[in-house]
Rosetta silent file (secondary structure, phi, psi, omega in degrees, C-alpha in Angstrom):
SEQUENCE: MKIRGVVKHAAALGLAFSLSLSLSVPAFASHKLLDKNDYVLQETEDGSTECLSPEGKPMTGWVADEENNLYYFDSGKMDFGWDKIKGDWYYFDPDTGILATNTTVLNYDVDEDGKMVKIHAW
SCORE:     score description
SCORE:     0.000 S_00000001
   1 L     0.000  -49.270 -177.669    0.004    0.013    0.023 S_00000001
   2 H   -65.052  -33.741  179.212    2.765    2.459    0.892 S_00000001
   3 H   -65.051  -41.884 -178.177    4.569    1.847   -2.462 S_00000001
   4 H   -59.702  -40.566  177.180    1.398    2.735   -4.405 S_00000001
   5 H   -63.482  -39.538 -179.263    1.312    6.165   -2.640 S_00000001
   6 H   -63.329  -43.753  179.213    5.026    6.721   -3.446 S_00000001
   7 H   -62.974  -40.280  178.272    4.323    5.887   -7.141 S_00000001
   8 H   -66.607  -42.449  175.838    1.436    8.222   -7.266 S_00000001
   9 H   -64.810  -41.472  171.982    3.469   10.992   -5.722 S_00000001
  10 H   -59.206  -39.345  176.267    6.336   10.411   -8.110 S_00000001
  11 H   -65.122  -46.262 -179.523    3.987   10.526  -11.057 S_00000001
  12 H   -60.482  -42.443  178.955    2.490   13.782   -9.842 S_00000001
  13 H   -62.697  -39.522  178.898    5.968   15.274   -9.450 S_00000001
  14 H   -63.585  -39.959  177.495    6.929   14.110  -12.937 S_00000001
  15 H   -67.548  -47.043  179.685    3.827   15.670  -14.435 S_00000001
  16 H   -60.032  -42.450  178.781    4.437   18.989  -12.586 S_00000001
  17 H   -64.670  -38.594  176.277    8.067   19.058  -13.809 S_00000001
  18 H   -58.758  -47.547 -179.664    6.919   18.374  -17.378 S_00000001
  19 H   -65.759  -40.638  174.113    4.483   21.125  -17.342 S_00000001
  20 H   -62.479  -22.948  171.109    6.918   23.568  -15.840 S_00000001
  21 H   -75.020  -43.345  175.258    9.317   22.841  -18.686 S_00000001
  22 H   -64.062  -28.990 -179.775    6.602   23.441  -21.310 S_00000001
  23 H   -78.101  -24.817  179.700    5.796   26.744  -19.707 S_00000001
  24 L   -84.403   -3.566  177.591    9.406   27.940  -19.849 S_00000001
  25 L   -87.740  123.285  178.459    9.616   27.538  -23.658 S_00000001
  26 L   -57.607  151.140  178.329    8.699   30.819  -25.344 S_00000001
  27 L   -59.190  -22.548 -178.099    5.609   30.964  -27.534 S_00000001
  28 L   -94.879   27.814 -178.592    7.754   31.653  -30.554 S_00000001
  29 L   -52.971  -28.047 -177.826    9.717   28.291  -30.123 S_00000001
  30 L   -71.507  -16.285  177.597    8.807   27.580  -33.775 S_00000001
  31 L   -90.629  134.830  178.687   10.942   30.498  -34.937 S_00000001
  32 L   -82.969  116.297  178.901   14.679   29.831  -35.194 S_00000001
  33 E   -80.490  145.493  171.409   16.338   32.813  -33.483 S_00000001
  34 L   -64.897  141.444  174.055   19.654   34.235  -34.693 S_00000001
  35 L   -64.799  129.136 -178.063   22.489   33.360  -32.285 S_00000001
  36 L   -53.379  -23.899  178.175   23.195   36.414  -30.032 S_00000001
  37 L   -86.683   -3.839 -176.261   26.889   36.065  -30.931 S_00000001
  38 L   -97.501   -8.437 -175.607   26.187   36.242  -34.592 S_00000001
  39 L  -142.234  160.858  174.357   24.669   39.737  -34.825 S_00000001
  40 E  -132.864  133.588  174.003   24.905   43.267  -33.561 S_00000001
  41 E   -96.408  131.064 -176.517   21.875   45.699  -33.409 S_00000001
  42 E  -135.333  136.785 -176.439   22.811   49.138  -34.398 S_00000001
  43 E   -88.146  136.736 -177.016   20.855   52.314  -34.548 S_00000001
  44 L   -96.799  176.965 -178.582   21.191   54.183  -37.837 S_00000001
  45 L   -61.155  -26.926 -178.431   21.240   57.964  -38.417 S_00000001
  46 L   -85.983    0.052 -179.143   17.524   57.982  -39.192 S_00000001
  47 L    91.181   -1.448 -177.876   16.673   56.267  -35.856 S_00000001
  48 L   -85.450  169.871 -179.632   15.892   52.838  -37.313 S_00000001
  49 E  -111.129  128.306  178.608   17.528   49.632  -36.090 S_00000001
  50 E  -107.489  150.352  174.157   19.777   47.481  -38.273 S_00000001
  51 E  -115.492  122.261 -176.595   20.857   43.829  -37.569 S_00000001
  52 E  -129.045  149.437  170.025   24.388   43.231  -38.838 S_00000001
  53 L   -62.797  160.784  170.820   26.985   40.402  -38.630 S_00000001
  54 L   -55.061  -24.428 -179.219   30.079   41.248  -36.570 S_00000001
  55 L   -86.358   -4.241  178.430   31.730   41.899  -39.987 S_00000001
  56 L    93.984    8.920  176.891   29.038   44.510  -40.810 S_00000001
  57 L   -85.959  137.148  178.586   26.993   42.469  -43.237 S_00000001
  58 E   -53.257  137.067  174.138   23.082   42.736  -43.197 S_00000001
  59 L  -107.215  151.774  172.898   21.420   39.791  -41.404 S_00000001
  60 L  -122.422  131.224  177.869   18.082   38.143  -42.029 S_00000001
  61 E   151.314  179.553 -175.472   16.217   36.388  -39.246 S_00000001
  62 E   -88.423  136.342  178.050   14.368   36.417  -35.897 S_00000001
  63 E  -128.709  130.953  174.585   15.678   38.347  -32.884 S_00000001
  64 E  -110.490  138.061  175.197   14.283   38.275  -29.251 S_00000001
  65 L   -92.905 -174.817 -174.474   14.987   41.009  -26.783 S_00000001
  66 L   -61.353  -28.329 -179.150   15.343   40.639  -23.014 S_00000001
  67 L   -91.014    6.833  178.542   11.492   40.744  -22.489 S_00000001
  68 L    68.706   23.702  168.353   11.106   38.037  -25.107 S_00000001
  69 L   -76.239  136.096 -175.434    9.596   40.425  -27.705 S_00000001
  70 E  -105.177  134.001  176.375   10.202   39.102  -31.175 S_00000001
  71 E  -124.362  158.421  176.493   11.416   41.022  -34.148 S_00000001
  72 E  -125.567  136.677  173.811   12.233   40.104  -37.753 S_00000001
  73 E  -115.276  129.424  173.422   15.047   41.571  -39.822 S_00000001
  74 E  -113.065  116.196 -174.799   15.244   41.271  -43.586 S_00000001
  75 L    53.480   42.394  176.908   18.506   42.090  -45.094 S_00000001
  76 L    85.428  -17.832 -179.187   19.452   44.009  -41.952 S_00000001
  77 E   -93.667  141.254 -178.971   16.174   46.081  -41.792 S_00000001
  78 E   -75.756  136.943  176.355   13.664   45.729  -39.089 S_00000001
  79 L   -76.029  141.008  169.363   10.137   44.614  -40.308 S_00000001
  80 L  -132.744  152.590 -179.601    6.982   46.778  -39.614 S_00000001
  81 E    66.355 -157.201 -175.036    3.389   46.138  -40.488 S_00000001
  82 E   -84.636  141.018 -179.428    2.355   43.017  -42.286 S_00000001
  83 E  -145.520  141.282  176.279    5.073   40.840  -43.932 S_00000001
  84 E   -95.634  117.759 -174.461    4.948   37.404  -45.606 S_00000001
  85 E  -125.533  115.700  178.485    7.819   35.268  -44.220 S_00000001
  86 L    54.627   39.395  174.543    8.347   31.716  -45.582 S_00000001
  87 L    95.970  -15.119 -178.726    4.671   31.508  -46.753 S_00000001
  88 E  -111.745  150.493 -179.756    3.055   32.870  -43.598 S_00000001
  89 E   -95.671  140.427 -177.784    1.842   36.331  -42.822 S_00000001
  90 E  -135.263  147.183  175.670    3.029   38.160  -39.669 S_00000001
  91 E  -112.042  125.743  178.546    2.182   41.536  -38.206 S_00000001
  92 E  -113.793  129.370 -178.290    4.871   43.803  -36.682 S_00000001
  93 L   -44.988  127.649 -175.221    3.897   46.884  -34.661 S_00000001
  94 L   -69.889  -16.326 -178.703    4.362   49.946  -37.046 S_00000001
  95 L  -101.586  -40.875 -172.839    6.151   52.004  -34.201 S_00000001
  96 L  -108.304  -15.841 -177.191    8.238   49.375  -32.369 S_00000001
  97 L    81.572   -1.264 -178.696    8.597   46.395  -34.814 S_00000001
  98 L   -70.808  135.340 -179.129    7.462   43.974  -32.143 S_00000001
  99 E   -65.996  129.464  173.567    5.702   40.842  -33.423 S_00000001
 100 L   -79.700  129.219 -177.471    1.990   40.735  -32.622 S_00000001
 101 L  -131.176  148.530  172.274    0.891   37.458  -30.941 S_00000001
 102 L    50.883   50.394 -179.384   -2.470   36.095  -29.662 S_00000001
 103 E  -155.782  178.099  173.906   -4.505   39.037  -30.839 S_00000001
 104 E  -113.675  128.912  177.158   -6.546   40.489  -33.582 S_00000001
 105 E  -112.482  119.027 -170.782   -5.133   43.088  -36.015 S_00000001
 106 L    55.654 -116.997  179.347   -7.723   44.877  -38.060 S_00000001
 107 L  -114.921   31.004 -172.955   -9.761   41.942  -39.082 S_00000001
 108 E  -123.923  130.057  174.399   -7.053   39.300  -38.934 S_00000001
 109 E   -88.640  140.577  172.317   -6.393   36.901  -36.003 S_00000001
 110 E  -125.115  143.248 -170.104   -2.786   35.989  -35.221 S_00000001
 111 L   -88.284 -169.808 -176.302   -1.793   33.009  -33.097 S_00000001
 112 L   -65.548  -22.173  175.855    0.853   32.503  -30.323 S_00000001
 113 L   -91.697   -2.240  177.144    3.605   32.330  -32.955 S_00000001
 114 L    92.430    1.282 -177.604    2.450   35.556  -34.602 S_00000001
 115 E   -80.620  142.080  170.944    1.042   33.864  -37.769 S_00000001
 116 E   -67.207  129.611 -173.884   -2.202   35.041  -39.319 S_00000001
 117 E  -126.578  -17.009 -178.059   -4.695   32.270  -38.806 S_00000001
 118 E  -152.765  139.171  174.212   -8.114   33.714  -39.443 S_00000001
 119 E  -111.788  131.122 -179.591   -9.771   36.506  -41.404 S_00000001
 120 L   -95.195  135.200  176.736  -13.004   37.839  -40.031 S_00000001
 121 L   -94.275  122.708 -172.771  -15.707   38.875  -42.488 S_00000001
 122 L   -99.201    0.000    0.000  -17.332   41.993  -41.247 S_00000001
């Protein structure tokens, strides 16, 4: 009888540990982020942000900041507004460039990865 209680307790701990690991994975886990050692973010004279390699070449890819906000750079330039990336549509705030997630933009729903998933007919 005592062994059965220990097994149940161990199973509950295992489940709790598994759930805690799944919660620590960012929502944008499906996006391959650029390695932080492979790029430099640089402000330009016009106030925009560029993503460059350490050698100064423009980079393309996903970047996350300290608050886990996600940005996309195409040939070194930060994306704003709607953009089609690898066949999917994403919306980036027009002021900050932050990827919109789990929300509705105009009449379009975007999911936890920022992909457009539904168009509302008004």
